[in-house]
N, C-alpha and C positions, 0 to 999 in steps of 0.2 A: 728612717725618713728619706735620707739621701739615696739609699739603695733603691727605695721604691720609686723615686723620681727618675733615677737612671734607667731602671727597668721600664718605666713608662715611656721614656724618650726612645729607648731602643725598640720597644714595641711599635711606637708610632712611626719611627724611621723605617722599620721593616715593612710595615703596612704601606707606607708611601712608595718604597722601592718596589714592593710586590705589585701594587696597583699600577705603577708606571710601566713595569715590565709587561704586565698583562695587557695594558693599553697598547704598548708598542707591538706586541704579538698580534693583537687583534687588527691593528692598523696594517701590519705587514701582510697578514692573511687576506684582509679585504682588498688591499692593493694588488696582491698576487692574483687573486681571483679576477679582479677587474682587468688587469693587464692580459691575463690568459684569454679573456673574451675579446678584448680589443685587438690583440695580436692575431687571433684567428679570423676576426671579421675584416680587419684592415691590414692584412699581411702585405708588406711592401718590401721586396728584396732589393738590395743594392740601389737605393735611392730611385726607385721606379724605373729601373733599366728596362723592364719588360714593356714600358710604354714608348720605347725608342721608335722614332719614325722609320728607322731602318727595317723594322719588323712589319710595317704597313698593317698594323692591327691583326697580326697573325694570331689565331686562336690558341696556338700551342705555347706562346711566349711565357705566360704565367706558369704553366706546368713545367716548362723547361727550367725556370729559375728555382722552382721548388725542388727539382732533382739536384740542381747545382748546389743548393744550400745543404742538401741532405748528405752529400758525400763527405766522409771523414778523411782527415789526413793521418798518416802513420809515419813513424820514424824510418828513415832510410840512411844507411851508413854513408858517410862522407859528404853527402849532399843535403843532409838534415831531414828532408821531408819528401814524401810522395803521397798521392791519394791512395786510399784503400780501394780494394776491388768493389765495383758497383755495376749493377745491371738495371738499366732503365729504358724508357721509350726513346729518349733523346741523347742520353749520355751513357756510355759503357766504358768501364775501366777494367782491364784484365787483372789477374792475380799478381802480375808483375808490376802493377801500379801505373801502367801505360794506357793511355786512351786508345780505344779501338780506331783503326783506320779503315775506311771503305773507299773503293771496292777492294776485296781481297785478291791479291795477285795469284795467278795460277802457278803451280809448282812444276819446274823451277821457273822463277821470274827472270826476265831479261836483265833486271837491274835491282840491286839491293841498296836502298837509300835510308840513311839515318838522318833525322831532322832534330835539331836541338834549339831550345829557346824557352821563353817564359809562358805566361798565360795566353798571350796573343797567338802563340803557336799551338799550345794545348787546345785552345778553342773556347775560351770563356765567351759566352754570348751566342754560340752557334751549336747546332746539332752535329752529331758524329760525321755525317756525310759532307758537312760544310766547314770542317776544320781545314787549315791550309794544307797539312799533309794529305788529307783525303782528296782535296781538290787537285793537288799535284798528281796524285796517283790516277785520278780520273782523267786529267788532261793527257797524261802520258799514255794511258790505255787507248784513248781516242786517237792518239798519234801513232798507234801501232807498236808501242813500247811498254809491254806489261812490266810493272815494277812493284816490288814490295817496299812500301814506305812505312817506316816505324816512327811514331810520334813520341820523342823523348821530352817534349816540352812539359813544363810544370809551372804552376803559378808562382810568381816571385823569383824564379831562377835568374841569376845573372850569368854572364858568359863563363865565369869560372866554374860554376856548377855544371854547366853544359859540358865543359872540357872534362871535368872529373867523371861525369856520367859516361862520356865517350871512352875514357880510359878504362872504366869498369867493364864496359862491354868488350873491349879488346882483351882484357884479362880473362874474360869468360870464353874467349876463343872465337867470338863473332868477328867476321871480316866483311865490312860493307864495301860496296863499289864506289859509293858517293856519300859524302857527309855535307850537310847543309846547316849553317848556323844563322839564326834569325834573331837579332838582338838590337840593343840600343836603349830602349826605354828603361829596363830594369837596372842596367849598369849606371845610367844617368841618375835615376831616382835614388838608388842606394847611396850614391855619393852625396847627393843633396840631403838625404835624410840623416846621414851620420857624419858628414863633414870629412869623410875619409874615402879614398878610392879602394876598389877591389874587395869590398866586404859583401857578404850575403845580406839581404834585407833584414832589418830588425836584429842585427847581430848582438845588440845589447841584451836581448832576451836570453840568448845562450850564455852570455856572461853572467847574468843574474841567476840563471838556473844551474850553472856549473857546480857540481859536487854539493848540491843543496841538501841532500839527505845525510851528509856526514855530520858527526857530532860537533865538529868545529863550527858548523853553520846552523845549528839548531835555532838560534835566535832569529836568523834570517828566514828560516823556514816558517817559524811561527808568525813572524811579521808578514811574510808574503801570503800565507794562508789566511790570516786575518783580513788583509786588504782585499784578497780575492773574494772571501765570504761577504765582506761588506759591499763590494762592487756588485755582487749578484742579488742583493736585496732589492725588492721592489720599492722600498722607501728611498734608497739611494737613487734609483732610476727617477723617481718623482722629483727629488731634490735637484738632480742634474738637469732635468727638463725645466724646472723653475729658474735655475741659474741662467740657462741659455736664453730663456724667454725674457728675462730681465737684463740680459746683456752682460752677465757675469761669467766667471770662469766655470768650465765644466767639471773642474776638480782634477782633470788630467794633468800630467806633468807638463811644465812649460816647454814650448818648442825651442829647439836649438837657436841661439842668436844668429841673425842673418850674417852672411859672409860679406866682407868688403869686396869691392870690385877686383882688387888684385888677388885676394885669396880665392875668389870664385874662378878667376882665370887660371890660376895654378891648379886648382882642384879639377877643373875640366880637362886640362892637359894630362894630369896624372890619371884620370879616369880612362882617357883614350889610350894612354900608354899601357895600362893593365889590359885593356881590350885587345890592343895590337899584339901584345906578348902572347895572350891566349891564342890568337889566330895563328901566330908563328909556330906555336907548339903543335897546334892541330895540323898545320901544313907539314911539319917535320914528321909527325906520326903518319900522315898520308904517304909521304915519300917512303917511309919504312914498311908500312903495311899494305901499300899499293892501292889506296883509295884516292879519288878526286875530291876536291873541296870547293864549296861555294859559301860565301858569307854575304849577308844583307843587313843594312842599317835601316831599321823600320820607321814608319811614319807615326806621328801622334796627331792629335786634333789641332795642334798649333800649326801644322803644315797644310791645313785645308782652308784656304781663304774664303770659299763660298760655303758658309755654314747655314744649316737649317736652324729654325728657332730652337728646336730641342738640342741640337749640337752646341748652340751658343751658350746654353746653360752650363754645360760641362767645360766649355772653353773658359768661361769666367772662373770656374773653380780651380783652374790651373795657374791663376795669377801669382800665387806665392812662389811657385817653382819655375815660372816662365823664363825669367832672366837666365837662370842657370841652364835650363834646357836649351834655350836658344843659343847660348854661347857654346855649349858642348856640340850641338848640331852644326853650328857655323864652323867649328874647328874640323869636323869631319869633312865638310864640303871644301874648306880651304886647303886642307892637307893633301897628302898623296896616298891616302888610304886605299884608293881604287887601284893605283899602280903598284904600290909597295906591298900592300897586304891583301889585295884582291877583293876588297869589300865593295859591293855594289850599293850605293846609296839610293834607296827607293823611298826616302822620306817624303818626297814631293810628288808621289804618284797620284795624289788626289788634288793637285793644285788647280786643275781646271774642271773638277767634278762639282756639280751643283746638287746632285741627288743625295739623299741620306746615306751615310756610310758608317758613322761611328755610333756605338751604343753607350759609350762613356768617353773619358779622355783618351783612352788608348785602344780599347777593344772594338773590333769591326763586326759588322753584320755579314750576311751571306755575300752581298755584292762586293764589299771591300775585300773579303778573303779571296773571292774569285779573281779579282784584279791582281792581287799579290801572287796568288798561286800560278796565274797565267805567266807572269814574269819568270818565276822560278822554273816552271816546267819548260819554258822556251830555252832557258839557260842550260837546263839538263840535257835537252835534245842537242844543243850546240856542243856540249861536252862529249856526248856520245859520238857525234859526227867527227869531232876532232880526235877522239880516242876510241876507235872501234873496239878495242880490247875490253871496254867496259861491258859490252853486251855478253851475257853468259850463254844466251841461246839465240836462235834466229827469231827476230821479232815477227809477230804476225801482222797481216795487213791492217791498215787503219780501218776503223769502223765506218769511216766515211766512204770507203771504196765500194 
């Protein structure tokens, strides 16, 4: 009798578990199908960046971000990541992981320029011909100085990654005439994100992933795989949406506690010390390998007082990191970075500009990139005038002649 009751309980429990699992599977399948339809109908990349007023309702903007989202990242020794090769209408990346620069300089060019930076240099938000390196090449060509400009920028790169990328090119035997570093935002954000200076962004991911396939970390692998599988469920997506709607936590890990004013001050100084050291190393490499060097501290939306309505939305989103960004930028302006390290601070280049410039907190549209590129190209021409040996060939007449 007892055994019969136990068997009956086990059968009922099994049926309940089975029905529950089947119901969850049906719910997951239904939600997945619903989200598939919703995502295709209401696809919105990067918080509606394609609606930026800097695009002036350009018909290509949506397709541009579709291409942008489609490009995969691949592992790159020493610098962690670079984009995989891609061929599109608006974005083209070579087999070497570098974004294409236009126009292509004739062979041999008068000048070989390497440019390093993050996504703002890579060209997030703009087509190939409107990246800063492409515009610098265009401006130089119009001035009668054909140049080969290589875009080594990559999303998320801090100045240390740029330095390592330069060293790798020198190891391969490449010898530029001029090296340009365009930084500031990523170095500052990485310090804010992790509370430490000099790290690549999201360094904690590399810590979590280190040696994950070893037998000693099998439990960690199972845990991480389970968490990732759960995160990808449509049911989890719905629950996260409901939490956000009702004002609760999204389930993500809690943000790092805010820094005290004194700690933020010290971290800002340490951030700039790392940056300054990187520039000094580049300068020493230039002295040894014979290339000139230019460095620029870039603008963010915090440095544009006259914001459009669209830009104001992204300005508001910077509120949590604004105090640290402002302190770091103030230290650049108050210090002797221009005289000691040769850094040109162009963070206020948009201080009197009223027209749309930004497509988000940091990335510029065509007009903003043109303004930045014009400054860099002008400085390049000054370098060539002061150091005629930089010219490899006789420059052809300006196209305006």
